[in-house]
C-alpha positions, 0 to 999 in steps of 0.5 A, a space after each residue: 501515531 500508533 504504538 503498542 508501548 505506553 512509554 513510547 506514546 508518552 515520549 512522542 507526545 512529550 517531544 511534540 508538546 516541547 517542540 510546539 507541535 502538540 496540535 499536529 502530532 498525537 500518539 495513541 497506544 493501540 494493538 494493531 491486531 485490533 481494528 484501527 481506531 479511526 473513521 473510514 477515508 480519513 488519512 492521506 498516507 500511512 507510514 510504518 517501519 518494520 511494523 509488518 515484521 512484528 511477531 503477528 501471524 500472516 492473517 493478522 498482517 493481512 487484516 492490518 493492511 486492509 484496516 490501513 486501506 479502510 482509513 486511507 482516502 482514495 488515492 492515499 498511500 501506504 508506505 511500509 518497510 519489511 525485512 525480506 528473505 534475503 536478510 542474513 537472519 532469515 532461516 536462523 535461530 528458532 523457527 516460530 511458525 510461518 516465516 517468523 524466526 527468533 534471533 537474539 530474543 527478537 522475533 521477526 516476520 520475514 517477507 518474500 515478494 509473494 507475501 508482499 503481493 498478498 498484503 497488497 490486495 485491494 491496493 495498486 502496488 506502485 513500487 517494491 524497492 530494496 535497501 540495507 540498514 544497520 551493521 549486519 546489514 539488515 536487508 529490507 523491502 520498501 513498499 509503496 501502495 496506493 488506495 485506488 480512486 475508483 470503486 471495485 466494481 468500476 475497476 472490474 469493468 475497467 479491466 474488462 475494457 483494458 483487455 480489449 487491445 483496441 482500447 489500449 490508448 484514448 485521446 481526450 483532445 487533439 494530440 494528447 493521448 491517455 494510456 489505458 491505466 488512467 483511472 480518471 478517464 476509464 472510470 468516467 467511461 464506466 459512469 457514462 460521462 464519456 463514450 467508450 473509445 473507438 479505434 482511430 483510422 490510423 491505428 488498430 490499437 488507438 482510440 479516441 474519447 468523445 
């Protein structure tokens, strides 16, 4: 776990030790505007609650999202929550630049859908859900991103194939169809481990992998 506050770090580490979880939970003080102190492809998942809403610039948020992408394993998830522009506090108080507003001494960086998509570059955007929290209530997005399991150059070739309507479906064994968004099948085709699908006799948009 990362936190900017040493008080919070000490509290988490103390509770982890008291609960017998000291070997499983470690909190570290870190400023997320800097590179994350972890190796590439280390974690299965990352979770943050309103971290992206902190008073940091949009460029810094995008860099943070790419740093999380770097330390996730292929197929790893980045799940985060942000207050969105439908929140009652958006557009009120003191404007602090970009989509940031200070209300009651707190600066919040608000998100719309386009901003969610910008910080999702390089990920597969799996879901954007909405929920409410607190007495106002605060209105938030819950965003689930997935680090792709194929390399960027493979993804481009896969996308080229996907735009060919003949290859909208692949059959890997009798009676089992694999949709075009199956990265496992399409990356194998790109690597030459499988032949490209060919149209089936009965369907102009079907195909089979041999």
